[in-house]
C-alpha positions as CSV (number, residue, x, y, z in Angstrom):
1,M,78.9,84.4,84.0
2,L,76.4,85.5,87.0
3,K,73.5,82.8,87.5
4,N,70.6,82.5,90.2
5,L,69.5,86.2,90.1
6,E,65.3,85.3,90.0
7,R,65.0,86.7,93.3
8,F,66.2,90.0,92.5
9,T,63.6,92.8,90.7
10,Q,64.5,93.5,86.9
11,E,65.9,97.3,87.9
12,Q,68.1,95.3,90.4
13,I,69.0,92.6,87.9
14,L,70.0,95.9,85.2
15,I,72.1,97.7,87.9
16,I,74.3,94.2,88.8
17,W,74.8,94.1,84.9
18,S,76.0,97.9,85.3
19,A,78.4,97.0,87.8
20,Y,79.5,94.1,85.7
21,Y,80.5,96.1,82.7
22,F,81.7,99.2,84.8
23,A,84.2,96.1,86.8
24,E,85.4,94.8,83.7
25,E,86.5,97.7,81.4
26,A,88.2,99.2,84.7
27,H,90.1,95.9,84.7
28,R,90.3,95.1,81.0
29,G,93.7,94.2,80.4
30,Q,94.5,92.9,83.8
31,F,94.9,89.0,83.9
32,R,95.3,86.8,87.1
33,K,98.0,84.3,88.0
34,S,96.0,81.7,85.9
35,G,96.0,84.0,82.6
36,E,92.3,84.7,83.1
37,P,91.2,88.0,82.4
38,Y,91.0,89.5,86.0
39,I,87.1,90.4,86.0
40,I,86.6,86.4,86.4
41,H,87.3,87.0,90.0
42,P,84.7,89.5,91.0
43,V,82.7,87.4,89.2
44,A,83.2,84.5,91.1
45,V,82.9,86.7,94.4
46,A,79.5,87.8,93.3
47,Q,78.2,84.5,92.5
48,I,79.6,83.2,95.5
49,L,77.6,86.1,97.7
50,I,74.4,85.3,95.3
51,D,74.2,81.2,95.8
52,H,74.6,82.1,99.9
53,G,71.6,84.5,99.0
54,E,73.1,88.3,99.9
55,D,71.5,91.3,99.2
56,Y,71.8,93.0,96.0
57,E,73.9,96.2,97.1
58,T,76.3,93.6,98.7
59,I,76.0,91.4,95.2
60,L,77.2,95.2,93.7
61,A,79.8,95.6,95.8
62,A,81.4,92.6,95.0
63,L,81.6,92.9,91.5
64,L,83.5,96.3,92.4
65,H,85.7,95.5,95.6
66,D,88.8,95.7,93.6
67,T,88.2,98.4,91.2
68,V,89.6,101.2,93.6
69,E,92.4,99.2,94.9
70,D,93.8,98.1,91.2
71,T,92.3,100.7,88.8
72,S,91.6,104.3,88.4
73,V,88.2,103.9,89.7
74,T,87.6,106.3,93.2
75,L,85.3,105.8,95.0
76,M,83.8,108.6,94.1
77,D,83.0,106.9,90.8
78,I,81.4,104.0,92.7
79,A,78.9,106.3,94.8
80,I,78.3,108.2,91.9
81,Q,77.0,105.3,89.5
82,F,76.3,103.2,92.6
83,G,75.0,104.7,95.9
84,W,77.3,105.4,99.0
85,S,76.6,102.1,100.3
86,V,77.7,100.2,97.7
87,A,81.2,102.9,97.7
88,N,81.2,102.2,101.7
89,I,81.5,98.1,101.6
90,V,84.2,98.7,98.6
91,D,86.0,100.9,100.6
92,G,85.9,98.4,103.4
93,V,87.4,95.5,101.7
94,T,89.9,98.5,99.9
95,K,93.8,98.2,101.2
96,M,95.2,101.3,102.5
97,P,97.4,102.7,99.2
98,K,101.3,102.4,100.0
99,I,102.7,106.2,101.6
100,P,106.7,106.2,101.3
101,E,106.7,107.0,104.7
102,L,105.3,104.3,106.3
103,S,106.6,100.5,106.7
104,K,105.1,97.7,105.2
105,K,103.9,96.6,108.4
106,D,102.9,99.7,109.4
107,I,100.4,100.2,106.0
108,E,98.9,96.2,106.4
109,L,98.2,97.4,110.4
110,A,95.8,100.3,109.2
111,T,94.7,98.5,106.5
112,K,93.6,95.8,109.0
113,K,91.5,98.5,111.5
114,K,90.2,100.3,108.5
115,F,88.8,96.8,107.6
116,V,87.4,96.1,111.4
117,L,86.2,99.7,111.6
118,S,83.9,98.9,108.6
119,F,83.0,95.3,109.2
120,L,81.7,97.3,112.6
121,N,79.9,99.9,110.3
122,D,78.4,97.5,108.0
123,I,78.6,93.2,108.2
124,R,78.4,93.0,104.6
125,V,82.0,94.6,104.4
126,I,83.3,90.8,105.9
127,K,80.8,89.0,103.8
128,V,83.0,90.6,100.4
129,K,86.2,89.9,102.2
130,L,85.3,86.5,103.1
131,A,83.7,85.8,99.6
132,D,87.2,87.3,98.3
133,R,89.7,85.2,100.1
134,L,87.2,82.0,99.6
135,H,88.2,82.6,96.1
136,N,91.4,83.5,96.1
137,L,92.1,80.0,97.7
138,R,90.2,78.1,95.2
139,T,92.9,79.3,92.8
140,L,95.9,79.2,95.1
141,Q,97.0,76.5,92.4
142,H,98.1,79.5,90.2
143,M,100.4,80.5,93.1
144,R,104.1,80.0,93.6
145,P,104.4,77.5,96.3
146,E,105.8,79.5,99.2
147,K,103.2,82.1,98.1
148,Q,100.0,79.2,98.5
149,I,101.2,78.5,102.3
150,K,101.7,81.9,103.1
151,I,98.3,82.8,101.7
152,A,96.6,79.8,103.4
């Protein structure tokens, strides 16, 4: 579970836990390749950022970073609950949706362009993305060897 939250105010800690419960409910029933509940991943991403001294909104975005991409949660849901600043960080790390008329390569390119534009507006986008990638690299042992190589 999350630790080292002492530098945050009581109000911020309550909202961080609110984001945790929001993400946990959204990801309920989803599992990682390891068989662990999916919520383990956003918690690990948030912990990496807490350990590096990141701000409160970055921690919220880390906990929520996969909700829009992998669940029925919308950016508007996040904005209403946690504010537009957090929603914009989440949007920055969220892949473009699959569009039947576009090739996989075109969607990947659009996602990369969106990501670059997002982190130019808010550097916290790249911080969440790097922590996300770091945790994924730390858990590569649960992937097939060819997928491990591709990700690495």
